N, C-alpha and C positions, 0 to 999 in steps of 0.2 A: 273539783266541783263539776258535776255533770250538767252540761248545757242542754242537750237534747239527745234523743235516741241516736246512737251512732257517732256522737261527737262528745268529747270531754274537753273541758277548758282548764288549763292551768292558770293560776292567778298571775297576771302580768306584773312584773316589777320593773320599774324604770330606775336604773342606777345612774345617778349623776356623779361622775367622778370628780374628785378634787383636783386642784392644780398638781401637775407633775405626773398624773396618771397617764397611761398610754392613750394616744389619739384613737387607736382601734377600739378601745373600751368606750370612749366618749362617743364615738360615731356609730356604735353598734345599732342603735335604734334607727338611725337615719341612713344606714348603708344602702338600703334598697329603694330610696325615694323615687327614682326614675324607672324602676322595674315594673313591668306589667305582667299580671298573672290572669289567666282565664280559669275559672272554676266551673266544672261541668258536673252536675248531679241533678237527677230528676226529682229529688226530694227538696222542696223549697226551704225547709227548716235547716237542712244541712248546708245548702248553698248559702243561706243567710249567715249561719254561724261561721262558716269558713270565710265568707266575704268580710264580715265585721272584724274577725281576727286578723286577717291579712292586711286590711286597711290600718288596723292598730299597729301592725308591724311595719308600716311605712310603704306598702305596695299600692300601686294603682290596680284596681280589681274590676274585671268584667265577669259576668256569669252567663251560663247557658244551661237550659233545662234538658238537653239531649245531645246526642252525638251529631245529628244533622245541623243543629244550631251552632255547635262548636266548630264544625268544618267551615260553615259560612262565615263565622266571625274570624276565623284564622285567615281566610282569604282577604278579609277587609282590614285586619289590624295586625300589626307586628308584635306579637306577644313574646315575652322572654321565657315563659314557662307555662305549662298547663297542669292542673290537678283535675283528674277525671275519674268518675265512677265507671263501672263496666256495664251494669244492667240498667238500661234506660230505654224508653220508647223511641219510636221512629228509626233511630240508628243507635246501636249499642256502642259501648266504648271501644271494643276491639275493631269494629269496622271504622270508627272515627279515627282511631290511631293510624290505621292503614291509609285512610284518605288524607289525613294531615301530613303524614310522612311524604306523600307525593309532592307537596309544595313546600314543606318545611322539614327537611330531613334532619336538621340540626337542633330543633327545639326540644328541650327536656320535657318529658311527659311523665308525671307521677300518677300512678293508678291507685285509687282508693277503693277498696272492695271489701264487702262483708261476706262474700261467697268463697267457699273453699274452691280453689282452682289450681290448675297447673301453672304456677308462676313462670316457669320456663317458657311456656307457650306465649304468655303475655309479653315477656321480655323479648322473645324472638320476633314478635310482631312490631316491636319498636318502642315499647315502654322503657323509660329510663330506670324506674324503680316501682315496686309494688308495695303498698302499705295496707295493712289489714284494718278494717273498721272493727270496733270503734277506734278512731285515731285521736290521739291527744294533740291538741292544737299546737302546743310547744314543740312536739315531735315533728309535726308537719312543717312548722316554720324552720326548724333545723334542716330538714330534708330539702326544702325549697332553697335555702341559703347554700347548702352544699352543692346542689345541682347547678346553681348559678355561679359558684365560685370559679375563678379562672383556673385552668389546669396547669 
């Protein structure tokens, strides 16, 4: 189902396991309850779609409309992961990644972009992974969980 321009929504399915099934399966939906994500995009409808989906997935979610706001929020709040667009006003995603890395070198940053770009450059500046828009929400959830998984 298409949610809005640049974002597609997979229909969420809550699986309630029966007795005897793995605890990992039973806890899948609740595994991220205490994890905080910052979603950064200048398009309000994309921010809202991603925010609602990640809340549904059990995350605590904050949003920012540009890179400057993202940097400021990262200085005030200890996020577990960031999902960020590249092309934004005031401060673009590349500059924001560099600024965030100065204070938080360890935080995973997933870049969501609709522009053709040299992904190696984005990764070299500190992005953990680059995802192309339109991004499927289920795929974003998977990437977020993988980035947060212990090594």
